PyMOL CGO cylinders between C-alpha atoms (Angstrom):
from pymol import cmd
from pymol.cgo import CYLINDER

trace = [
    CYLINDER, 6.45, 9.30, 24.98, 4.60, 9.55, 28.29, 0.3, 1, 1, 1, 1, 1, 1,
    CYLINDER, 4.60, 9.55, 28.29, 4.48, 5.76, 28.63, 0.3, 1, 1, 1, 1, 1, 1,
    CYLINDER, 4.48, 5.76, 28.63, 8.27, 5.56, 28.44, 0.3, 1, 1, 1, 1, 1, 1,
    CYLINDER, 8.27, 5.56, 28.44, 8.53, 7.96, 31.38, 0.3, 1, 1, 1, 1, 1, 1,
    CYLINDER, 8.53, 7.96, 31.38, 6.06, 5.87, 33.38, 0.3, 1, 1, 1, 1, 1, 1,
    CYLINDER, 6.06, 5.87, 33.38, 7.03, 2.22, 32.80, 0.3, 1, 1, 1, 1, 1, 1,
    CYLINDER, 7.03, 2.22, 32.80, 5.34, 0.63, 35.87, 0.3, 1, 1, 1, 1, 1, 1,
    CYLINDER, 5.34, 0.63, 35.87, 1.61, 0.03, 35.94, 0.3, 1, 1, 1, 1, 1, 1,
    CYLINDER, 1.61, 0.03, 35.94, -1.33, -1.22, 37.97, 0.3, 1, 1, 1, 1, 1, 1,
    CYLINDER, -1.33, -1.22, 37.97, -4.13, -3.21, 36.31, 0.3, 1, 1, 1, 1, 1, 1,
    CYLINDER, -4.13, -3.21, 36.31, -7.78, -2.44, 36.92, 0.3, 1, 1, 1, 1, 1, 1,
    CYLINDER, -7.78, -2.44, 36.92, -9.91, -5.21, 35.37, 0.3, 1, 1, 1, 1, 1, 1,
    CYLINDER, -9.91, -5.21, 35.37, -13.27, -3.83, 34.30, 0.3, 1, 1, 1, 1, 1, 1,
    CYLINDER, -13.27, -3.83, 34.30, -15.25, -3.94, 31.06, 0.3, 1, 1, 1, 1, 1, 1,
    CYLINDER, -15.25, -3.94, 31.06, -18.13, -1.62, 32.00, 0.3, 1, 1, 1, 1, 1, 1,
    CYLINDER, -18.13, -1.62, 32.00, -17.92, 2.15, 32.27, 0.3, 1, 1, 1, 1, 1, 1,
    CYLINDER, -17.92, 2.15, 32.27, -17.38, 3.77, 35.66, 0.3, 1, 1, 1, 1, 1, 1,
    CYLINDER, -17.38, 3.77, 35.66, -19.92, 5.92, 37.44, 0.3, 1, 1, 1, 1, 1, 1,
    CYLINDER, -19.92, 5.92, 37.44, -18.70, 9.53, 37.70, 0.3, 1, 1, 1, 1, 1, 1,
    CYLINDER, -18.70, 9.53, 37.70, -18.11, 9.20, 41.45, 0.3, 1, 1, 1, 1, 1, 1,
    CYLINDER, -18.11, 9.20, 41.45, -16.06, 6.00, 41.02, 0.3, 1, 1, 1, 1, 1, 1,
    CYLINDER, -16.06, 6.00, 41.02, -13.95, 7.56, 38.28, 0.3, 1, 1, 1, 1, 1, 1,
    CYLINDER, -13.95, 7.56, 38.28, -13.29, 10.61, 40.45, 0.3, 1, 1, 1, 1, 1, 1,
    CYLINDER, -13.29, 10.61, 40.45, -12.38, 8.33, 43.37, 0.3, 1, 1, 1, 1, 1, 1,
    CYLINDER, -12.38, 8.33, 43.37, -9.73, 6.33, 41.51, 0.3, 1, 1, 1, 1, 1, 1,
    CYLINDER, -9.73, 6.33, 41.51, -8.33, 9.51, 39.93, 0.3, 1, 1, 1, 1, 1, 1,
    CYLINDER, -8.33, 9.51, 39.93, -8.02, 11.00, 43.43, 0.3, 1, 1, 1, 1, 1, 1,
    CYLINDER, -8.02, 11.00, 43.43, -6.29, 7.83, 44.65, 0.3, 1, 1, 1, 1, 1, 1,
    CYLINDER, -6.29, 7.83, 44.65, -3.77, 8.02, 41.79, 0.3, 1, 1, 1, 1, 1, 1,
    CYLINDER, -3.77, 8.02, 41.79, -3.21, 11.72, 42.53, 0.3, 1, 1, 1, 1, 1, 1,
    CYLINDER, -3.21, 11.72, 42.53, -2.53, 10.93, 46.21, 0.3, 1, 1, 1, 1, 1, 1,
    CYLINDER, -2.53, 10.93, 46.21, -0.07, 8.19, 45.29, 0.3, 1, 1, 1, 1, 1, 1,
    CYLINDER, -0.07, 8.19, 45.29, 1.91, 9.93, 42.53, 0.3, 1, 1, 1, 1, 1, 1,
    CYLINDER, 1.91, 9.93, 42.53, 0.75, 13.55, 42.30, 0.3, 1, 1, 1, 1, 1, 1,
    CYLINDER, 0.75, 13.55, 42.30, -1.41, 15.04, 39.58, 0.3, 1, 1, 1, 1, 1, 1,
    CYLINDER, -1.41, 15.04, 39.58, 1.26, 14.78, 36.87, 0.3, 1, 1, 1, 1, 1, 1,
    CYLINDER, 1.26, 14.78, 36.87, 2.80, 11.51, 38.05, 0.3, 1, 1, 1, 1, 1, 1,
    CYLINDER, 2.80, 11.51, 38.05, 0.46, 8.97, 36.45, 0.3, 1, 1, 1, 1, 1, 1,
    CYLINDER, 0.46, 8.97, 36.45, -1.18, 8.16, 33.14, 0.3, 1, 1, 1, 1, 1, 1,
    CYLINDER, -1.18, 8.16, 33.14, -4.10, 5.88, 32.29, 0.3, 1, 1, 1, 1, 1, 1,
    CYLINDER, -4.10, 5.88, 32.29, -4.72, 3.91, 29.08, 0.3, 1, 1, 1, 1, 1, 1,
    CYLINDER, -4.72, 3.91, 29.08, -7.02, 1.10, 28.00, 0.3, 1, 1, 1, 1, 1, 1,
    CYLINDER, -7.02, 1.10, 28.00, -5.33, -2.28, 27.90, 0.3, 1, 1, 1, 1, 1, 1,
    CYLINDER, -5.33, -2.28, 27.90, -4.64, -4.10, 24.65, 0.3, 1, 1, 1, 1, 1, 1,
    CYLINDER, -4.64, -4.10, 24.65, -4.03, -7.73, 23.64, 0.3, 1, 1, 1, 1, 1, 1,
    CYLINDER, -4.03, -7.73, 23.64, -3.50, -9.68, 26.91, 0.3, 1, 1, 1, 1, 1, 1,
    CYLINDER, -3.50, -9.68, 26.91, -4.94, -6.80, 28.98, 0.3, 1, 1, 1, 1, 1, 1,
    CYLINDER, -4.94, -6.80, 28.98, -8.03, -6.30, 26.79, 0.3, 1, 1, 1, 1, 1, 1,
    CYLINDER, -8.03, -6.30, 26.79, -10.54, -5.86, 29.63, 0.3, 1, 1, 1, 1, 1, 1,
    CYLINDER, -10.54, -5.86, 29.63, -8.20, -3.74, 31.78, 0.3, 1, 1, 1, 1, 1, 1,
    CYLINDER, -8.20, -3.74, 31.78, -7.36, -0.14, 32.38, 0.3, 1, 1, 1, 1, 1, 1,
    CYLINDER, -7.36, -0.14, 32.38, -3.61, 0.27, 32.87, 0.3, 1, 1, 1, 1, 1, 1,
    CYLINDER, -3.61, 0.27, 32.87, -2.55, 3.05, 35.22, 0.3, 1, 1, 1, 1, 1, 1,
    CYLINDER, -2.55, 3.05, 35.22, 1.12, 3.89, 34.63, 0.3, 1, 1, 1, 1, 1, 1,
    CYLINDER, 1.12, 3.89, 34.63, 3.51, 5.25, 37.27, 0.3, 1, 1, 1, 1, 1, 1,
    CYLINDER, 3.51, 5.25, 37.27, 7.18, 6.21, 37.45, 0.3, 1, 1, 1, 1, 1, 1,
    CYLINDER, 7.18, 6.21, 37.45, 8.12, 3.74, 40.18, 0.3, 1, 1, 1, 1, 1, 1,
    CYLINDER, 8.12, 3.74, 40.18, 7.21, 0.17, 41.04, 0.3, 1, 1, 1, 1, 1, 1,
    CYLINDER, 7.21, 0.17, 41.04, 6.28, 1.27, 44.59, 0.3, 1, 1, 1, 1, 1, 1,
    CYLINDER, 6.28, 1.27, 44.59, 3.63, 3.68, 43.24, 0.3, 1, 1, 1, 1, 1, 1,
    CYLINDER, 3.63, 3.68, 43.24, 2.20, 0.99, 40.94, 0.3, 1, 1, 1, 1, 1, 1,
    CYLINDER, 2.20, 0.99, 40.94, 2.07, -1.48, 43.85, 0.3, 1, 1, 1, 1, 1, 1,
    CYLINDER, 2.07, -1.48, 43.85, 0.36, 1.09, 46.08, 0.3, 1, 1, 1, 1, 1, 1,
    CYLINDER, 0.36, 1.09, 46.08, -2.28, 1.70, 43.42, 0.3, 1, 1, 1, 1, 1, 1,
    CYLINDER, -2.28, 1.70, 43.42, -2.78, -2.05, 42.87, 0.3, 1, 1, 1, 1, 1, 1,
    CYLINDER, -2.78, -2.05, 42.87, -3.26, -2.45, 46.62, 0.3, 1, 1, 1, 1, 1, 1,
    CYLINDER, -3.26, -2.45, 46.62, -5.81, 0.43, 46.64, 0.3, 1, 1, 1, 1, 1, 1,
    CYLINDER, -5.81, 0.43, 46.64, -7.71, -1.19, 43.74, 0.3, 1, 1, 1, 1, 1, 1,
    CYLINDER, -7.71, -1.19, 43.74, -7.94, -4.49, 45.64, 0.3, 1, 1, 1, 1, 1, 1,
    CYLINDER, -7.94, -4.49, 45.64, -8.94, -2.87, 48.96, 0.3, 1, 1, 1, 1, 1, 1,
    CYLINDER, -8.94, -2.87, 48.96, -11.51, -0.47, 47.49, 0.3, 1, 1, 1, 1, 1, 1,
    CYLINDER, -11.51, -0.47, 47.49, -13.38, -3.09, 45.46, 0.3, 1, 1, 1, 1, 1, 1,
    CYLINDER, -13.38, -3.09, 45.46, -13.74, -0.61, 42.60, 0.3, 1, 1, 1, 1, 1, 1,
    CYLINDER, -13.74, -0.61, 42.60, -13.48, -3.34, 39.96, 0.3, 1, 1, 1, 1, 1, 1,
    CYLINDER, -13.48, -3.34, 39.96, -16.74, -4.96, 41.13, 0.3, 1, 1, 1, 1, 1, 1,
    CYLINDER, -16.74, -4.96, 41.13, -18.85, -1.86, 41.70, 0.3, 1, 1, 1, 1, 1, 1,
    CYLINDER, -18.85, -1.86, 41.70, -21.99, -1.51, 39.59, 0.3, 1, 1, 1, 1, 1, 1,
    CYLINDER, -21.99, -1.51, 39.59, -21.87, 0.33, 36.27, 0.3, 1, 1, 1, 1, 1, 1,
    CYLINDER, -21.87, 0.33, 36.27, -23.95, 3.45, 35.73, 0.3, 1, 1, 1, 1, 1, 1,
    CYLINDER, -23.95, 3.45, 35.73, -27.59, 2.88, 34.84, 0.3, 1, 1, 1, 1, 1, 1,
    CYLINDER, -27.59, 2.88, 34.84, -28.41, 3.10, 31.15, 0.3, 1, 1, 1, 1, 1, 1,
    CYLINDER, -28.41, 3.10, 31.15, -30.76, 5.83, 30.07, 0.3, 1, 1, 1, 1, 1, 1,
    CYLINDER, -30.76, 5.83, 30.07, -33.49, 4.57, 27.78, 0.3, 1, 1, 1, 1, 1, 1,
    CYLINDER, -33.49, 4.57, 27.78, -34.53, 7.44, 25.54, 0.3, 1, 1, 1, 1, 1, 1,
    CYLINDER, -34.53, 7.44, 25.54, -37.31, 7.39, 22.97, 0.3, 1, 1, 1, 1, 1, 1,
    CYLINDER, -37.31, 7.39, 22.97, -36.30, 7.00, 19.36, 0.3, 1, 1, 1, 1, 1, 1,
    CYLINDER, -36.30, 7.00, 19.36, -37.41, 9.14, 16.46, 0.3, 1, 1, 1, 1, 1, 1,
    CYLINDER, -37.41, 9.14, 16.46, -38.97, 7.37, 13.52, 0.3, 1, 1, 1, 1, 1, 1,
    CYLINDER, -38.97, 7.37, 13.52, -39.54, 8.48, 9.96, 0.3, 1, 1, 1, 1, 1, 1,
    CYLINDER, -39.54, 8.48, 9.96, -43.04, 9.81, 9.35, 0.3, 1, 1, 1, 1, 1, 1,
    CYLINDER, -43.04, 9.81, 9.35, -43.94, 10.36, 12.99, 0.3, 1, 1, 1, 1, 1, 1,
    CYLINDER, -43.94, 10.36, 12.99, -44.35, 14.12, 12.55, 0.3, 1, 1, 1, 1, 1, 1,
    CYLINDER, -44.35, 14.12, 12.55, -47.80, 15.36, 11.50, 0.3, 1, 1, 1, 1, 1, 1,
    CYLINDER, -47.80, 15.36, 11.50, -47.45, 18.05, 8.78, 0.3, 1, 1, 1, 1, 1, 1,
    CYLINDER, -47.45, 18.05, 8.78, -51.15, 18.44, 7.93, 0.3, 1, 1, 1, 1, 1, 1,
    CYLINDER, -51.15, 18.44, 7.93, -53.01, 21.39, 9.46, 0.3, 1, 1, 1, 1, 1, 1,
    CYLINDER, -53.01, 21.39, 9.46, -56.10, 20.54, 11.52, 0.3, 1, 1, 1, 1, 1, 1,
]
cmd.load_cgo(trace, "trace")
């Protein structure tokens, strides 16, 4: 239902996850362009598989967001670092008293 209200969209091509600061930055940009309730974001499908589609009510808002995406370079920023945690294995716990 929300997508019908917001038929125009900007494409953000990116496969990796965003760092928290980058995500907050593009959310703030969308809020500035269309207001907090004036946009909606979904993952792309089929032809837009590696994209995030940010929907807006007007073509001018979608174009402004597309321009911001290009100028900010957010699509090419590094992804967050992966955290390598130790893994538990079966039988690694000592149950015998000393």
